[in-house]
PAGULO-819414 format. One record per residue (C-alpha): residue number from 0; residue in one letter; x, y, z. Coordinates in steps of 0.5 Angstrom, whole numbers, plus 500, padded with zeros to 3 digits. Layout:
N
<r><i>NUM</i><aa>a</aa><X>X</X><Y>Y</Y><Z>Z</Z></r>
...
//
This chain:
298
<r><i>0</i><aa>m</aa><X>954</X><Y>802</Y><Z>242</Z></r>
<r><i>1</i><aa>q</aa><X>946</X><Y>800</Y><Z>242</Z></r>
<r><i>2</i><aa>i</aa><X>945</X><Y>795</Y><Z>247</Z></r>
<r><i>3</i><aa>d</aa><X>941</X><Y>790</Y><Z>242</Z></r>
<r><i>4</i><aa>r</aa><X>948</X><Y>790</Y><Z>238</Z></r>
<r><i>5</i><aa>i</aa><X>952</X><Y>789</Y><Z>244</Z></r>
<r><i>6</i><aa>l</aa><X>947</X><Y>783</Y><Z>246</Z></r>
<r><i>7</i><aa>a</aa><X>948</X><Y>780</Y><Z>238</Z></r>
<r><i>8</i><aa>e</aa><X>955</X><Y>781</Y><Z>238</Z></r>
<r><i>9</i><aa>r</aa><X>957</X><Y>779</Y><Z>246</Z></r>
<r><i>10</i><aa>r</aa><X>955</X><Y>773</Y><Z>250</Z></r>
<r><i>11</i><aa>p</aa><X>954</X><Y>773</Y><Z>255</Z></r>
<r><i>12</i><aa>a</aa><X>954</X><Y>781</Y><Z>257</Z></r>
<r><i>13</i><aa>f</aa><X>955</X><Y>783</Y><Z>264</Z></r>
<r><i>14</i><aa>s</aa><X>951</X><Y>790</Y><Z>266</Z></r>
<r><i>15</i><aa>f</aa><X>951</X><Y>794</Y><Z>273</Z></r>
<r><i>16</i><aa>e</aa><X>945</X><Y>798</Y><Z>275</Z></r>
<r><i>17</i><aa>f</aa><X>945</X><Y>804</Y><Z>280</Z></r>
<r><i>18</i><aa>f</aa><X>940</X><Y>809</Y><Z>283</Z></r>
<r><i>19</i><aa>p</aa><X>942</X><Y>816</Y><Z>284</Z></r>
<r><i>20</i><aa>p</aa><X>943</X><Y>818</Y><Z>291</Z></r>
<r><i>21</i><aa>k</aa><X>939</X><Y>824</Y><Z>294</Z></r>
<r><i>22</i><aa>t</aa><X>945</X><Y>827</Y><Z>298</Z></r>
<r><i>23</i><aa>a</aa><X>952</X><Y>830</Y><Z>296</Z></r>
<r><i>24</i><aa>e</aa><X>956</X><Y>824</Y><Z>300</Z></r>
<r><i>25</i><aa>g</aa><X>952</X><Y>819</Y><Z>297</Z></r>
<r><i>26</i><aa>l</aa><X>953</X><Y>822</Y><Z>290</Z></r>
<r><i>27</i><aa>a</aa><X>961</X><Y>822</Y><Z>292</Z></r>
<r><i>28</i><aa>n</aa><X>960</X><Y>814</Y><Z>294</Z></r>
<r><i>29</i><aa>l</aa><X>957</X><Y>812</Y><Z>288</Z></r>
<r><i>30</i><aa>r</aa><X>962</X><Y>816</Y><Z>283</Z></r>
<r><i>31</i><aa>e</aa><X>967</X><Y>812</Y><Z>287</Z></r>
<r><i>32</i><aa>t</aa><X>964</X><Y>805</Y><Z>286</Z></r>
<r><i>33</i><aa>l</aa><X>963</X><Y>807</Y><Z>279</Z></r>
<r><i>34</i><aa>a</aa><X>970</X><Y>808</Y><Z>278</Z></r>
<r><i>35</i><aa>v</aa><X>972</X><Y>802</Y><Z>281</Z></r>
<r><i>36</i><aa>l</aa><X>967</X><Y>798</Y><Z>277</Z></r>
<r><i>37</i><aa>s</aa><X>969</X><Y>801</Y><Z>271</Z></r>
<r><i>38</i><aa>d</aa><X>975</X><Y>797</Y><Z>272</Z></r>
<r><i>39</i><aa>d</aa><X>971</X><Y>790</Y><Z>271</Z></r>
<r><i>40</i><aa>a</aa><X>969</X><Y>793</Y><Z>264</Z></r>
<r><i>41</i><aa>p</aa><X>962</X><Y>792</Y><Z>264</Z></r>
<r><i>42</i><aa>d</aa><X>958</X><Y>792</Y><Z>257</Z></r>
<r><i>43</i><aa>f</aa><X>953</X><Y>797</Y><Z>260</Z></r>
<r><i>44</i><aa>v</aa><X>951</X><Y>801</Y><Z>266</Z></r>
<r><i>45</i><aa>s</aa><X>944</X><Y>803</Y><Z>267</Z></r>
<r><i>46</i><aa>v</aa><X>941</X><Y>808</Y><Z>272</Z></r>
<r><i>47</i><aa>t</aa><X>934</X><Y>808</Y><Z>275</Z></r>
<r><i>48</i><aa>y</aa><X>929</X><Y>814</Y><Z>275</Z></r>
<r><i>49</i><aa>g</aa><X>926</X><Y>816</Y><Z>282</Z></r>
<r><i>50</i><aa>a</aa><X>918</X><Y>816</Y><Z>283</Z></r>
<r><i>51</i><aa>l</aa><X>915</X><Y>822</Y><Z>279</Z></r>
<r><i>52</i><aa>g</aa><X>922</X><Y>824</Y><Z>276</Z></r>
<r><i>53</i><aa>s</aa><X>925</X><Y>826</Y><Z>283</Z></r>
<r><i>54</i><aa>t</aa><X>932</X><Y>824</Y><Z>281</Z></r>
<r><i>55</i><aa>r</aa><X>931</X><Y>826</Y><Z>273</Z></r>
<r><i>56</i><aa>d</aa><X>937</X><Y>831</Y><Z>273</Z></r>
<r><i>57</i><aa>t</aa><X>941</X><Y>827</Y><Z>277</Z></r>
<r><i>58</i><aa>t</aa><X>940</X><Y>821</Y><Z>273</Z></r>
<r><i>59</i><aa>i</aa><X>941</X><Y>825</Y><Z>267</Z></r>
<r><i>60</i><aa>d</aa><X>948</X><Y>827</Y><Z>270</Z></r>
<r><i>61</i><aa>i</aa><X>950</X><Y>821</Y><Z>272</Z></r>
<r><i>62</i><aa>v</aa><X>949</X><Y>817</Y><Z>265</Z></r>
<r><i>63</i><aa>k</aa><X>952</X><Y>823</Y><Z>262</Z></r>
<r><i>64</i><aa>w</aa><X>958</X><Y>822</Y><Z>266</Z></r>
<r><i>65</i><aa>i</aa><X>958</X><Y>814</Y><Z>265</Z></r>
<r><i>66</i><aa>k</aa><X>958</X><Y>815</Y><Z>258</Z></r>
<r><i>67</i><aa>q</aa><X>963</X><Y>821</Y><Z>257</Z></r>
<r><i>68</i><aa>d</aa><X>968</X><Y>821</Y><Z>262</Z></r>
<r><i>69</i><aa>l</aa><X>968</X><Y>813</Y><Z>264</Z></r>
<r><i>70</i><aa>g</aa><X>967</X><Y>811</Y><Z>257</Z></r>
<r><i>71</i><aa>i</aa><X>962</X><Y>806</Y><Z>259</Z></r>
<r><i>72</i><aa>e</aa><X>956</X><Y>805</Y><Z>255</Z></r>
<r><i>73</i><aa>a</aa><X>950</X><Y>808</Y><Z>259</Z></r>
<r><i>74</i><aa>m</aa><X>943</X><Y>807</Y><Z>259</Z></r>
<r><i>75</i><aa>a</aa><X>938</X><Y>811</Y><Z>262</Z></r>
<r><i>76</i><aa>h</aa><X>931</X><Y>809</Y><Z>266</Z></r>
<r><i>77</i><aa>f</aa><X>925</X><Y>813</Y><Z>263</Z></r>
<r><i>78</i><aa>t</aa><X>918</X><Y>813</Y><Z>266</Z></r>
<r><i>79</i><aa>c</aa><X>912</X><Y>816</Y><Z>264</Z></r>
<r><i>80</i><aa>v</aa><X>910</X><Y>818</Y><Z>271</Z></r>
<r><i>81</i><aa>g</aa><X>909</X><Y>826</Y><Z>273</Z></r>
<r><i>82</i><aa>a</aa><X>910</X><Y>829</Y><Z>266</Z></r>
<r><i>83</i><aa>t</aa><X>907</X><Y>831</Y><Z>260</Z></r>
<r><i>84</i><aa>t</aa><X>909</X><Y>828</Y><Z>253</Z></r>
<r><i>85</i><aa>e</aa><X>912</X><Y>835</Y><Z>251</Z></r>
<r><i>86</i><aa>e</aa><X>916</X><Y>834</Y><Z>258</Z></r>
<r><i>87</i><aa>l</aa><X>918</X><Y>827</Y><Z>257</Z></r>
<r><i>88</i><aa>r</aa><X>920</X><Y>829</Y><Z>250</Z></r>
<r><i>89</i><aa>t</aa><X>924</X><Y>835</Y><Z>252</Z></r>
<r><i>90</i><aa>t</aa><X>928</X><Y>830</Y><Z>257</Z></r>
<r><i>91</i><aa>l</aa><X>929</X><Y>825</Y><Z>252</Z></r>
<r><i>92</i><aa>d</aa><X>932</X><Y>831</Y><Z>247</Z></r>
<r><i>93</i><aa>e</aa><X>937</X><Y>832</Y><Z>253</Z></r>
<r><i>94</i><aa>i</aa><X>939</X><Y>825</Y><Z>253</Z></r>
<r><i>95</i><aa>e</aa><X>940</X><Y>824</Y><Z>246</Z></r>
<r><i>96</i><aa>a</aa><X>944</X><Y>830</Y><Z>245</Z></r>
<r><i>97</i><aa>a</aa><X>949</X><Y>827</Y><Z>251</Z></r>
<r><i>98</i><aa>g</aa><X>950</X><Y>822</Y><Z>246</Z></r>
<r><i>99</i><aa>v</aa><X>946</X><Y>816</Y><Z>250</Z></r>
<r><i>100</i><aa>e</aa><X>944</X><Y>811</Y><Z>245</Z></r>
<r><i>101</i><aa>n</aa><X>940</X><Y>807</Y><Z>250</Z></r>
<r><i>102</i><aa>v</aa><X>933</X><Y>808</Y><Z>254</Z></r>
<r><i>103</i><aa>l</aa><X>930</X><Y>803</Y><Z>259</Z></r>
<r><i>104</i><aa>a</aa><X>922</X><Y>805</Y><Z>258</Z></r>
<r><i>105</i><aa>l</aa><X>918</X><Y>804</Y><Z>264</Z></r>
<r><i>106</i><aa>r</aa><X>911</X><Y>806</Y><Z>266</Z></r>
<r><i>107</i><aa>g</aa><X>914</X><Y>807</Y><Z>273</Z></r>
<r><i>108</i><aa>d</aa><X>911</X><Y>806</Y><Z>280</Z></r>
<r><i>109</i><aa>p</aa><X>907</X><Y>811</Y><Z>284</Z></r>
<r><i>110</i><aa>p</aa><X>910</X><Y>815</Y><Z>289</Z></r>
<r><i>111</i><aa>a</aa><X>911</X><Y>813</Y><Z>296</Z></r>
<r><i>112</i><aa>g</aa><X>904</X><Y>813</Y><Z>300</Z></r>
<r><i>113</i><aa>q</aa><X>900</X><Y>813</Y><Z>294</Z></r>
<r><i>114</i><aa>d</aa><X>897</X><Y>806</Y><Z>292</Z></r>
<r><i>115</i><aa>e</aa><X>894</X><Y>807</Y><Z>285</Z></r>
<r><i>116</i><aa>w</aa><X>898</X><Y>809</Y><Z>279</Z></r>
<r><i>117</i><aa>v</aa><X>895</X><Y>816</Y><Z>276</Z></r>
<r><i>118</i><aa>q</aa><X>896</X><Y>818</Y><Z>269</Z></r>
<r><i>119</i><aa>t</aa><X>899</X><Y>825</Y><Z>268</Z></r>
<r><i>120</i><aa>d</aa><X>894</X><Y>830</Y><Z>264</Z></r>
<r><i>121</i><aa>g</aa><X>897</X><Y>830</Y><Z>257</Z></r>
<r><i>122</i><aa>g</aa><X>902</X><Y>824</Y><Z>259</Z></r>
<r><i>123</i><aa>l</aa><X>902</X><Y>817</Y><Z>257</Z></r>
<r><i>124</i><aa>l</aa><X>899</X><Y>811</Y><Z>261</Z></r>
<r><i>125</i><aa>y</aa><X>903</X><Y>805</Y><Z>259</Z></r>
<r><i>126</i><aa>s</aa><X>910</X><Y>803</Y><Z>258</Z></r>
<r><i>127</i><aa>t</aa><X>908</X><Y>801</Y><Z>251</Z></r>
<r><i>128</i><aa>e</aa><X>906</X><Y>808</Y><Z>249</Z></r>
<r><i>129</i><aa>l</aa><X>913</X><Y>810</Y><Z>251</Z></r>
<r><i>130</i><aa>i</aa><X>916</X><Y>805</Y><Z>247</Z></r>
<r><i>131</i><aa>g</aa><X>912</X><Y>807</Y><Z>241</Z></r>
<r><i>132</i><aa>l</aa><X>914</X><Y>814</Y><Z>242</Z></r>
<r><i>133</i><aa>l</aa><X>921</X><Y>813</Y><Z>243</Z></r>
<r><i>134</i><aa>n</aa><X>921</X><Y>809</Y><Z>237</Z></r>
<r><i>135</i><aa>e</aa><X>917</X><Y>814</Y><Z>233</Z></r>
<r><i>136</i><aa>h</aa><X>922</X><Y>820</Y><Z>234</Z></r>
<r><i>137</i><aa>y</aa><X>928</X><Y>817</Y><Z>237</Z></r>
<r><i>138</i><aa>g</aa><X>934</X><Y>813</Y><Z>235</Z></r>
<r><i>139</i><aa>f</aa><X>935</X><Y>809</Y><Z>242</Z></r>
<r><i>140</i><aa>a</aa><X>936</X><Y>802</Y><Z>243</Z></r>
<r><i>141</i><aa>v</aa><X>929</X><Y>801</Y><Z>247</Z></r>
<r><i>142</i><aa>g</aa><X>929</X><Y>796</Y><Z>253</Z></r>
<r><i>143</i><aa>a</aa><X>923</X><Y>794</Y><Z>257</Z></r>
<r><i>144</i><aa>a</aa><X>922</X><Y>790</Y><Z>264</Z></r>
<r><i>145</i><aa>a</aa><X>920</X><Y>783</Y><Z>265</Z></r>
<r><i>146</i><aa>f</aa><X>917</X><Y>780</Y><Z>271</Z></r>
<r><i>147</i><aa>p</aa><X>919</X><Y>772</Y><Z>272</Z></r>
<r><i>148</i><aa>e</aa><X>914</X><Y>772</Y><Z>278</Z></r>
<r><i>149</i><aa>v</aa><X>909</X><Y>776</Y><Z>274</Z></r>
<r><i>150</i><aa>h</aa><X>908</X><Y>783</Y><Z>275</Z></r>
<r><i>151</i><aa>p</aa><X>904</X><Y>785</Y><Z>281</Z></r>
<r><i>152</i><aa>q</aa><X>898</X><Y>788</Y><Z>278</Z></r>
<r><i>153</i><aa>a</aa><X>898</X><Y>783</Y><Z>272</Z></r>
<r><i>154</i><aa>a</aa><X>891</X><Y>780</Y><Z>272</Z></r>
<r><i>155</i><aa>s</aa><X>894</X><Y>773</Y><Z>270</Z></r>
<r><i>156</i><aa>p</aa><X>901</X><Y>770</Y><Z>268</Z></r>
<r><i>157</i><aa>e</aa><X>898</X><Y>769</Y><Z>261</Z></r>
<r><i>158</i><aa>s</aa><X>896</X><Y>777</Y><Z>261</Z></r>
<r><i>159</i><aa>d</aa><X>903</X><Y>779</Y><Z>263</Z></r>
<r><i>160</i><aa>i</aa><X>906</X><Y>775</Y><Z>257</Z></r>
<r><i>161</i><aa>e</aa><X>901</X><Y>778</Y><Z>252</Z></r>
<r><i>162</i><aa>f</aa><X>903</X><Y>785</Y><Z>255</Z></r>
<r><i>163</i><aa>l</aa><X>911</X><Y>783</Y><Z>254</Z></r>
<r><i>164</i><aa>k</aa><X>909</X><Y>781</Y><Z>247</Z></r>
<r><i>165</i><aa>a</aa><X>906</X><Y>788</Y><Z>246</Z></r>
<r><i>166</i><aa>k</aa><X>912</X><Y>791</Y><Z>249</Z></r>
<r><i>167</i><aa>q</aa><X>916</X><Y>788</Y><Z>243</Z></r>
<r><i>168</i><aa>d</aa><X>911</X><Y>789</Y><Z>238</Z></r>
<r><i>169</i><aa>a</aa><X>912</X><Y>797</Y><Z>240</Z></r>
<r><i>170</i><aa>g</aa><X>919</X><Y>797</Y><Z>239</Z></r>
<r><i>171</i><aa>a</aa><X>923</X><Y>794</Y><Z>245</Z></r>
<r><i>172</i><aa>s</aa><X>929</X><Y>790</Y><Z>243</Z></r>
<r><i>173</i><aa>f</aa><X>931</X><Y>787</Y><Z>249</Z></r>
<r><i>174</i><aa>l</aa><X>928</X><Y>786</Y><Z>256</Z></r>
<r><i>175</i><aa>i</aa><X>931</X><Y>786</Y><Z>263</Z></r>
<r><i>176</i><aa>t</aa><X>928</X><Y>782</Y><Z>269</Z></r>
<r><i>177</i><aa>q</aa><X>926</X><Y>784</Y><Z>276</Z></r>
<r><i>178</i><aa>l</aa><X>930</X><Y>780</Y><Z>281</Z></r>
<r><i>179</i><aa>f</aa><X>929</X><Y>773</Y><Z>283</Z></r>
<r><i>180</i><aa>y</aa><X>932</X><Y>768</Y><Z>287</Z></r>
<r><i>181</i><aa>d</aa><X>929</X><Y>761</Y><Z>284</Z></r>
<r><i>182</i><aa>n</aa><X>932</X><Y>760</Y><Z>277</Z></r>
<r><i>183</i><aa>e</aa><X>926</X><Y>756</Y><Z>275</Z></r>
<r><i>184</i><aa>f</aa><X>922</X><Y>762</Y><Z>275</Z></r>
<r><i>185</i><aa>y</aa><X>926</X><Y>765</Y><Z>270</Z></r>
<r><i>186</i><aa>f</aa><X>927</X><Y>759</Y><Z>265</Z></r>
<r><i>187</i><aa>d</aa><X>919</X><Y>758</Y><Z>265</Z></r>
<r><i>188</i><aa>f</aa><X>918</X><Y>765</Y><Z>264</Z></r>
<r><i>189</i><aa>v</aa><X>922</X><Y>765</Y><Z>258</Z></r>
<r><i>190</i><aa>a</aa><X>919</X><Y>759</Y><Z>255</Z></r>
<r><i>191</i><aa>r</aa><X>912</X><Y>762</Y><Z>256</Z></r>
<r><i>192</i><aa>a</aa><X>915</X><Y>768</Y><Z>253</Z></r>
<r><i>193</i><aa>r</aa><X>918</X><Y>764</Y><Z>247</Z></r>
<r><i>194</i><aa>e</aa><X>912</X><Y>760</Y><Z>246</Z></r>
<r><i>195</i><aa>a</aa><X>908</X><Y>767</Y><Z>245</Z></r>
<r><i>196</i><aa>g</aa><X>912</X><Y>770</Y><Z>240</Z></r>
<r><i>197</i><aa>v</aa><X>917</X><Y>774</Y><Z>244</Z></r>
<r><i>198</i><aa>t</aa><X>924</X><Y>773</Y><Z>241</Z></r>
<r><i>199</i><aa>v</aa><X>928</X><Y>779</Y><Z>244</Z></r>
<r><i>200</i><aa>p</aa><X>934</X><Y>777</Y><Z>249</Z></r>
<r><i>201</i><aa>i</aa><X>931</X><Y>777</Y><Z>256</Z></r>
<r><i>202</i><aa>i</aa><X>937</X><Y>778</Y><Z>261</Z></r>
<r><i>203</i><aa>p</aa><X>936</X><Y>776</Y><Z>268</Z></r>
<r><i>204</i><aa>g</aa><X>937</X><Y>781</Y><Z>273</Z></r>
<r><i>205</i><aa>v</aa><X>940</X><Y>778</Y><Z>280</Z></r>
<r><i>206</i><aa>m</aa><X>941</X><Y>782</Y><Z>286</Z></r>
<r><i>207</i><aa>p</aa><X>946</X><Y>779</Y><Z>291</Z></r>
<r><i>208</i><aa>v</aa><X>943</X><Y>779</Y><Z>299</Z></r>
<r><i>209</i><aa>h</aa><X>947</X><Y>784</Y><Z>303</Z></r>
<r><i>210</i><aa>n</aa><X>942</X><Y>785</Y><Z>309</Z></r>
<r><i>211</i><aa>l</aa><X>936</X><Y>780</Y><Z>311</Z></r>
<r><i>212</i><aa>r</aa><X>931</X><Y>786</Y><Z>313</Z></r>
<r><i>213</i><aa>n</aa><X>932</X><Y>790</Y><Z>306</Z></r>
<r><i>214</i><aa>i</aa><X>931</X><Y>784</Y><Z>302</Z></r>
<r><i>215</i><aa>r</aa><X>925</X><Y>782</Y><Z>305</Z></r>
<r><i>216</i><aa>r</aa><X>922</X><Y>789</Y><Z>304</Z></r>
<r><i>217</i><aa>i</aa><X>924</X><Y>789</Y><Z>297</Z></r>
<r><i>218</i><aa>t</aa><X>922</X><Y>782</Y><Z>295</Z></r>
<r><i>219</i><aa>e</aa><X>915</X><Y>784</Y><Z>298</Z></r>
<r><i>220</i><aa>l</aa><X>915</X><Y>790</Y><Z>294</Z></r>
<r><i>221</i><aa>c</aa><X>916</X><Y>786</Y><Z>288</Z></r>
<r><i>222</i><aa>k</aa><X>912</X><Y>780</Y><Z>290</Z></r>
<r><i>223</i><aa>s</aa><X>918</X><Y>776</Y><Z>289</Z></r>
<r><i>224</i><aa>e</aa><X>920</X><Y>769</Y><Z>293</Z></r>
<r><i>225</i><aa>i</aa><X>926</X><Y>767</Y><Z>297</Z></r>
<r><i>226</i><aa>p</aa><X>926</X><Y>760</Y><Z>297</Z></r>
<r><i>227</i><aa>e</aa><X>925</X><Y>757</Y><Z>304</Z></r>
<r><i>228</i><aa>p</aa><X>932</X><Y>753</Y><Z>304</Z></r>
<r><i>229</i><aa>f</aa><X>936</X><Y>760</Y><Z>302</Z></r>
<r><i>230</i><aa>e</aa><X>932</X><Y>764</Y><Z>307</Z></r>
<r><i>231</i><aa>r</aa><X>933</X><Y>759</Y><Z>313</Z></r>
<r><i>232</i><aa>q</aa><X>940</X><Y>760</Y><Z>312</Z></r>
<r><i>233</i><aa>l</aa><X>940</X><Y>767</Y><Z>311</Z></r>
<r><i>234</i><aa>e</aa><X>936</X><Y>767</Y><Z>318</Z></r>
<r><i>235</i><aa>a</aa><X>942</X><Y>763</Y><Z>321</Z></r>
<r><i>236</i><aa>r</aa><X>947</X><Y>769</Y><Z>320</Z></r>
<r><i>237</i><aa>e</aa><X>942</X><Y>775</Y><Z>321</Z></r>
<r><i>238</i><aa>d</aa><X>946</X><Y>777</Y><Z>327</Z></r>
<r><i>239</i><aa>d</aa><X>953</X><Y>776</Y><Z>323</Z></r>
<r><i>240</i><aa>p</aa><X>953</X><Y>781</Y><Z>317</Z></r>
<r><i>241</i><aa>q</aa><X>959</X><Y>779</Y><Z>314</Z></r>
<r><i>242</i><aa>a</aa><X>957</X><Y>772</Y><Z>314</Z></r>
<r><i>243</i><aa>l</aa><X>950</X><Y>774</Y><Z>311</Z></r>
<r><i>244</i><aa>q</aa><X>954</X><Y>778</Y><Z>306</Z></r>
<r><i>245</i><aa>d</aa><X>958</X><Y>772</Y><Z>304</Z></r>
<r><i>246</i><aa>l</aa><X>952</X><Y>767</Y><Z>303</Z></r>
<r><i>247</i><aa>g</aa><X>949</X><Y>773</Y><Z>299</Z></r>
<r><i>248</i><aa>v</aa><X>955</X><Y>773</Y><Z>294</Z></r>
<r><i>249</i><aa>a</aa><X>956</X><Y>765</Y><Z>294</Z></r>
<r><i>250</i><aa>y</aa><X>948</X><Y>764</Y><Z>293</Z></r>
<r><i>251</i><aa>a</aa><X>948</X><Y>769</Y><Z>287</Z></r>
<r><i>252</i><aa>t</aa><X>954</X><Y>766</Y><Z>284</Z></r>
<r><i>253</i><aa>l</aa><X>951</X><Y>759</Y><Z>284</Z></r>
<r><i>254</i><aa>q</aa><X>945</X><Y>763</Y><Z>281</Z></r>
<r><i>255</i><aa>c</aa><X>949</X><Y>766</Y><Z>275</Z></r>
<r><i>256</i><aa>v</aa><X>953</X><Y>760</Y><Z>274</Z></r>
<r><i>257</i><aa>d</aa><X>946</X><Y>756</Y><Z>273</Z></r>
<r><i>258</i><aa>l</aa><X>943</X><Y>761</Y><Z>269</Z></r>
<r><i>259</i><aa>l</aa><X>949</X><Y>762</Y><Z>264</Z></r>
<r><i>260</i><aa>a</aa><X>950</X><Y>755</Y><Z>263</Z></r>
<r><i>261</i><aa>r</aa><X>943</X><Y>754</Y><Z>261</Z></r>
<r><i>262</i><aa>g</aa><X>944</X><Y>759</Y><Z>256</Z></r>
<r><i>263</i><aa>a</aa><X>942</X><Y>766</Y><Z>259</Z></r>
<r><i>264</i><aa>p</aa><X>944</X><Y>772</Y><Z>255</Z></r>
<r><i>265</i><aa>g</aa><X>948</X><Y>775</Y><Z>260</Z></r>
<r><i>266</i><aa>i</aa><X>947</X><Y>778</Y><Z>267</Z></r>
<r><i>267</i><aa>h</aa><X>944</X><Y>785</Y><Z>270</Z></r>
<r><i>268</i><aa>f</aa><X>947</X><Y>786</Y><Z>277</Z></r>
<r><i>269</i><aa>y</aa><X>942</X><Y>790</Y><Z>281</Z></r>
<r><i>270</i><aa>t</aa><X>948</X><Y>793</Y><Z>285</Z></r>
<r><i>271</i><aa>l</aa><X>945</X><Y>797</Y><Z>291</Z></r>
<r><i>272</i><aa>n</aa><X>951</X><Y>802</Y><Z>289</Z></r>
<r><i>273</i><aa>r</aa><X>956</X><Y>797</Y><Z>292</Z></r>
<r><i>274</i><aa>s</aa><X>962</X><Y>794</Y><Z>289</Z></r>
<r><i>275</i><aa>p</aa><X>965</X><Y>788</Y><Z>293</Z></r>
<r><i>276</i><aa>a</aa><X>959</X><Y>783</Y><Z>292</Z></r>
<r><i>277</i><aa>t</aa><X>958</X><Y>785</Y><Z>284</Z></r>
<r><i>278</i><aa>r</aa><X>966</X><Y>785</Y><Z>283</Z></r>
<r><i>279</i><aa>a</aa><X>967</X><Y>778</Y><Z>287</Z></r>
<r><i>280</i><aa>i</aa><X>961</X><Y>775</Y><Z>283</Z></r>
<r><i>281</i><aa>l</aa><X>963</X><Y>777</Y><Z>276</Z></r>
<r><i>282</i><aa>a</aa><X>971</X><Y>775</Y><Z>277</Z></r>
<r><i>283</i><aa>a</aa><X>968</X><Y>768</Y><Z>279</Z></r>
<r><i>284</i><aa>l</aa><X>964</X><Y>768</Y><Z>273</Z></r>
<r><i>285</i><aa>r</aa><X>970</X><Y>770</Y><Z>268</Z></r>
<r><i>286</i><aa>a</aa><X>974</X><Y>765</Y><Z>272</Z></r>
<r><i>287</i><aa>a</aa><X>969</X><Y>759</Y><Z>271</Z></r>
<r><i>288</i><aa>e</aa><X>966</X><Y>761</Y><Z>264</Z></r>
<r><i>289</i><aa>p</aa><X>960</X><Y>757</Y><Z>265</Z></r>
<r><i>290</i><aa>w</aa><X>957</X><Y>760</Y><Z>259</Z></r>
<r><i>291</i><aa>t</aa><X>961</X><Y>755</Y><Z>255</Z></r>
<r><i>292</i><aa>r</aa><X>957</X><Y>749</Y><Z>257</Z></r>
<r><i>293</i><aa>a</aa><X>951</X><Y>752</Y><Z>255</Z></r>
<r><i>294</i><aa>k</aa><X>948</X><Y>748</Y><Z>249</Z></r>
<r><i>295</i><aa>t</aa><X>943</X><Y>753</Y><Z>246</Z></r>
<r><i>296</i><aa>p</aa><X>941</X><Y>760</Y><Z>248</Z></r>
<r><i>297</i><aa>v</aa><X>934</X><Y>762</Y><Z>251</Z></r>
//
């Protein structure tokens, strides 16, 4: 089923995101994690795409396995990086032939060690061009990325929203946000997007904290802010990994409760290829059903 239809028929929708491992052991662990999380009946699962398409084949294989063997709706991340338009279409043909119905269209980041994004000769420059290609030649439901704290390369918050509207106009039928730890960024962002004419669902992305050093690196890369009170409590537990992870789960649960109670269409969990935290949060949400308190959708 296409994700835009899922979002229209089910509220809230819960989804998990994974990245393709680089080792056989990592791949085995991921398959085990996915098998466990499939018991939680996610509405869909997405798999990321490495820089310069470095995990292209692995991504496609995992997406096929999720869709065909686990019977879970799958979405492949897809970028413009390191490929000509012809090469992009060859890969998209393979994804479509596997029965996958959903693609998250991204420009993609430059590879590690490269500061500037460089367009491939014969390739695409913007995610809007990729969205247009997908809608012109394929029948996928197409998602796109959104940035509550503003894309790091955007000229201004206003231009960031304008580009978001351009993604919708090109054919994106739903949006998934970058991670954030202050919900007010999300709700302010959604309000500005709606005022600008963005009408498609905007799914908040949530990443439970597992490791303080790692989350500082991730938030620095994507220019997301860790609220000072939360960071202070994380620092107090830095030498106690289990206590820090427990806090990460508790904070993410509170985040999700607030998001759903105020009308968010669902939650997209950045799992970091782990199952315990996501399973605990999702179980708590399904037990409390905070979405029943939502007065209006956002």
